[in-house]
N, C-alpha and C positions, 0 to 999 in steps of 0.2 A: 558512894558513887555519885550522889546528887547533893554534895555539900553546899554548892553555891545556890542551888534552888532552895534548899532547906533554909539557908541563911536569909535569903530574900523573903521567904514565907514568914519566918519568925519576925523579921523587921516589919513586914506588913501588919502582922498581928499586933505588934506593940503600938504602931500608929493607930490602928483601929481601936485599940483599948482606950487611948487618950481621947479620940474623937467621941467614942461612946460615953466616956466619963463626962466630957464637956456638955454633951447633949442632955444627959439626965440631971445635970446639976442646975439647969435653967428652971425657973419657976413655971409651973404649968398654968395655962389660961383656958377659960371656958371657950370651946370652939363653936363655930356656927355651922349650921346644916349638917349636924352630926349623923342624922339618919341617912341622908343622901350619901355622905361620905362612906358610911358603913356599908351601904348597899353596893357602892362602886368597888370598895375593897373586896367584898364577897365575890363579885363578878370577876375581878382580876385574879383572885385566889383560885376560883373554880377553873378559869381559863389556864392558869399556871399549872394546876394539877393535871388537867387534860393535855396541856402543852400545845393545844391546837383549837381553832374555831371550826374545824371541819367535822364531818359526821363521826369520824374515827379519832379517838385520842391518840396522842403519840405513845409509842412503846419503845422498848430498848432497840428493836429492830431498826427503827428510823435513824438511830445514830450510826448504824452499820450499812445504810442503803448504798453507799458508794463502794462497797465491796472490801474495804480494809478493816480487819478486826482491830489492828493497832489504833488507827484513827478513830474507830468507833468507840473504843474504850476511853480515849482522850476526850471525845465529845460528850460523854455522859457526865452529868454533874452529881455532886454528893447527895443532895436532897432527893433527887429522882431515884438514884440507885438504892438509897436507903429504903424508900417506899417499896420499890420492886423486891428488895431482899426480904421484906417482911412477908411477902406472898409465897416465899419458898416453902415447899412442902417438907414435912418431917422426915421424909424418906432419906434426905441427905444426911441425917444424923443417925440413921439406923445401921446397926452392924448385923446384917442378915446372915453373914457367913465369914469366917476368917479369910483374909485376902489370899493367902497362899493356898488354902484349900480350894478356893474358887478357881484359881488359875489351873490347879492340878486337875480338877474335875472336868474342865473344858479343854484340857491338854493345850494350854496356851502358855508360851514362854513369858515370864515376868520381866519385861524390858521397860524402857521409858515410854515407848509407844507400842504396846503389845498387839494392837489390832491393825497396824499398818501392814499392807502387803500389796502386791501387784501381779499382773499377768504379763509374762514376758513374750508370749507368742506374737509374732508380727502378723497383722491382718491387712487386707486391702482396705483402702479408705472407703467407708460406707456412710451413708446418711442415716439418721434415725429420726423418726417422728413418733413421739410418745404422746398418746392420747389418754388422758385421765377422764374416765366416764363417770359422771355424777350418778351414784345410787343404782348402778346396774347389777341387780341381784340375779343369780343364775336361774331362779325359778321362773323369771319372766322372759328369759332368752331361750328359745326353743332348742337350739343346738346344745344347751346345757341342761335345762330343766325338763325338756320334752313334755311341756304342759299345753302345747298348742294354743298359745296366746296369739300367734301370728302377727306380732308387731315388730319383729326384728329380722325381716327377710334378708336385708343387705349384710348385716353382721353374720348371720347364719351361712351365707354364701362364702364369706371370707374364711370362716372356720374350716370349710372343706379344703381350702388351699393353704392353710396355715398350721402352726403348732398350737394345739389346744391343750391348756393346762387344766386338768379336772379337779385338782386339789390345791387351789390357790386361795390364800387367806389375807384379809386386810389386817393392818396393824392395830386398828381401833374402830370406833364407831363414828368418828368425825373426819371431815375432809382434811383438817390440819394434821391429824394423826398420819394419814396417808402421805401428805406432802412432806412431813418431817422424815418419815421412814424412807421415802423414795429419794429425796434430794440430799439428805445428810447421812443416811445409814444408821441413825441413832433411834433406838426403840422409844416410843413415847410412854415411859413408865409413869405410874401414878405418883403424884406429889412432886414431880420434876417440872422445871420450867420447860416450855416447848417452843418450837420455832416461831418467831414473831413476838414472843413474850419473855425473853430472857436467855434462851438457849444459845443465842448468837454470841454471847459473851465468851463462850468456849469455842475453840478452834475446831472446825470440822472440814471435811473434804468439800471444796468448792468446785463443783463439776463444770460450771460455765467457764471458770478461769482456766481449768485444765484443758477444756475444749479449745479455748483461744490459743493456749500454748502450743497445741497440736495443729494449729492453722484451721480450726473449725469456726464457723459462724454460728452463734446460738441465739435462739429467739423463744420467748415465752408469751403465750396469749391465753387469757381466760375470758370466758363469756360473761362472768360477773363483772361488777364495777372494778376499776383500777385498784381501789384500796381494800376491796373485799379480801378477807383473810390476811390483810397486809401483804398481799402477794407482790405489790410493786416494790416494796423494800426487800422482801425475801429474794425475789428474782435478781435484784441488783447485788445483794450480798453473795449469792451463789455465782455471780459473775456472768449472767446472761447479757449478751450485747444489746438485745432489743426486748422491750416489754410493752404489751398493749392490753387494755381492758375494754369493757363495754363502751365507754365514752369515745374510744378511738375507732370503733368499727361501724361503718355505714350500714344502715338497715336497707335491705333489698326487697324482701317480701312485704306484702300488705297484711300486717297483723291486726286483729281486732283491738289488741291492747298495745299498739305500737310503742307508745311512750311510757307505759306503766310497768314494764317488765322489771322485776327485781333481780333476775338471774341472767338476763341477756338472751341472745338468740344464737343457737348453735350453728345453724346453717350459715349465717353471716360470719361467724368466727372461723368456720372451716374455709369458706371462700376467701376471707381476708388472709388466712395463713397461706393458702395456695398462691395468691398473688405475691406475697412477700417472698416465698421460697423461690418463685420463678426469677426473681431479681438477684438472688444470691449467686455469686460466681465461684464459690468454693464449697467444700463439704460442710454440711450443717447438722446441728442438733436442735430439734424443735420440740417444744412442749405445748400441748393444747389442753386446757382444762375446761370441759363442757359444763353447762349450768342449767339448761332449760328443764332437765328432769328433776331439779330441786324444787321442793314445795315452798310456798303454795304454787300450784301448777298453773301456768299461764294459759289463757284461752288462745287457741291457734286457728289458722284458716280452716275452713270447712273440710278440706280434703284430708286433714290429719285427725279429724274427730271421729275415731273409730268406736268410741264409747260416749255415752251421754256425759256432758261436761260437768265437772265438779273440781274446784280448785284444791280440795283437801282429801279426796279419797282415791281409791285404787284406779278408778276410771280416769281421773285427771292424770295420774302417773302414766297409765298405758298410752294415753294420747300423746304425751310429751315423749315417751320412749319411742313410739312409732315415728314421730317427727325427727328426733335425733338420729334414729337409724337411717331414715331417708337422707338426712343431711350428710351422714357418714358415707352413704352410698354415692351421693353426688360428688363428694370430695375425692373418693377413690377413682371414680369415673374420670374426673378432671385431672387427677394426678397421673393417670395412665397415659395422658397426652403429653406429659412433660418428660424431658430428657433424663431427669434425675430419678424417675420412678424405678427403673430396673435395678438401681444400686441403692435402694432405700429399704430399711427395715421399719415396719410399722408395729408399734407395741401398743396394744389396747388393753387398758387395765381399769377396773372400777375403783373408785376411791373407798367405798364401803358398801355394805348391803343396804337395801331399803328397809328401814325398821319403823316406819310410820304407822303401820296398821296391826302388825303382830310381831311379837318378839320370838323368833324360833329358838329352840334349845341350842346350847353349845354343842358342837362348834359351828352349826349352820349359820348362826347369826353373823359370823365373820367370813363365810364362804363367798367369794366374788368371782366374776368372770375375768379371764385373762387369756390373751391370744397374741401370738407373734405371727405377723403376716408379711412374708417376703418371698413370693412365689418364684422369683428369679435367683434366690440365694439359699433358702432352706426348703428341704423336702417336707411335705405335709406329714404330720404325726400327731399322736395323742400321748400326752405325758401325764402320768398319775403320781409323780413325786410330789410330796408336800413342800410347797414353796410359799413365800410371803413377800410383802412389799419391801422388807428389809433386804431381799436378794436383788433388788432392781438396780441399785447403784453398781454393785459388782458386775451385773449382767451388761449394763451399758458400757463399762470399761472393757469388758470382754468382746462385745460386738464391735465396738469402735476401734479396738486394737490399741487403746491408750496403755502405755507401759508405765505410766506414773503411779505413785502409791495412792491408795485410798484406804479409808478406815470404815469397817462395817462388820457386824456379826454375821451378815448374810454371805452367800456364795452365788456365783453366777448360775442361773437356772439351766444354762446349757451344759453345765458340768456336774450338777447335783445328782446323786443317786439315792442317798438317804438324807432326807431333809427334815426341817422342823419349822414351826411358825410360832412367833410370840404375839399374843394379842392382849389388849388392855381395855378394861371397862371400869371407869371410876377407880376404886381402890383395888380392883381385882386384876391380877396378871395371870396369863395362862401360857402353858407350853404344850404344843401339839406335835406329836410325831406319829409315824406309822404304827408304832406299838401301843400308843395310847396318849392320853392327855391328863394334865393336872391343872387345877386352878387354885391360886393362893391369894389371900389378903395379907400382904407382908409375909409373915411366917405362919399364918393360920391356914390350914388346909380347908378349902371350900368343898371341892368334890374332885373326882377323877373318873375316867372311863376309857372306852376304846372305840375306834372307828369300825371294828369288826365285832363279830358275835363273841369271840373269845376275850374275856376281860384281862387286863394286865395283872401280872403277879405282884407280890409285895416288893420284891427286889426291883422290878421295873418301875413301880410307883415311887419308891425311895430314890431311885436314880433320876427320874424325871423331876422330882422335887428339888433335889440337890443341884441339878443342872439349871433349873429356872432361878433358884436363889443365887447361883454363881453368876449368871448373866446379869442379874440386877445389881449384884454387889460390884462387879467389875465396871459396869456402866456408871454407877454412882461414884466410885473411886476415880475413874478416869476424867469424868466431867468436873469433879471437885478440884482435881489437881491440874486441870486443863491439859490433859495428856491423851485426849481422844485422837487428835491429829496434830501434825506440825504446822 
């Protein structure tokens, strides 16, 4: 198919061979300033490996920042991709379960793109604002944990008028795990490349592009710096029309550490988003990733210091949580003044639990807050179905009424009756259902248990194990063959 290109390449190699032969045949001479030259070469080599003089080195995602997977693969060079490939985990070479058995276990038809599906119901055009809340653990939010911390009054007020999900779980223990699960529908399994660091070589559902196809405007804002988590490139690849980070957002309040924040200011991010949304003249899909509740915790104006200040302990977190909750309340108050409010669904999801001070037992270490707030659209309710961040892409397609195909192991949380959650920690993956849970390190059973007093039986444990291995095996196969999505 590429005969002419192959011929040109061979011709180029022949010329290169003769040039190389001529160079090495010349007698060598003692050079001057060898040490200086050596140091310069070392600096150039280091910069070449990093690919950038900025704080963050280049990664594969930077080749894909303009949203085209085809052009992204063309932009990658051989040396760079070889180095990246060496980082690939061994899981890509494991045979956890025969492929046919895995498909049969999950009742999935073995086609070229077995996970592709769509929701065909037509829905009125709605706006969605998705707020990813940094480290919002249920035990600190009174409407979930009932521990009387009294630092989330605004969020607790929203819960009364929203759909509260009591059994919602994070995909992992890092923000990138959450971002990958939500934006791509791909579980962040151990040993796999993840979004921003190689996963983008495989095709996945690009929700921003599909939003644009459906005449939606999409915007992504994070309180962190633009390059943090490489979200600038990830947002572009996913097809978002606009992207902003800390450097783009004007500071409004008088902070004691005004210029020293590593995580940005959530109030300013909320207000910046509000102003941008007021200028959009068509339906929109907006993502906001908060950051002030990330440690080390910033010193805040006195009115937010509900506890003695410490940048690295629970008191510091509670102060920032109180501040972000206040910022959220101000955002909702301002949003209610806008024409778009009544037709907008607010989705508030934590990225992961706070694990800085104590590590709770499984599955509490993955339990997070999740709320859908749309008082003009949905009736307030409490949902106890087990759901996870892998369900959020299907949920977005369902709420927005997109009839386009998407690929994910999850299902819309508005349709789920019997759910499951997949969680990852290091080399350990877990499957959690209403009947029980199991944790595996590849094929080695770590432990199992139940959410209720009654422990799961042997047959249930065996089925859970088989289901988890099947999910991992199908994920590995589809990504290896680039058949996750078209």
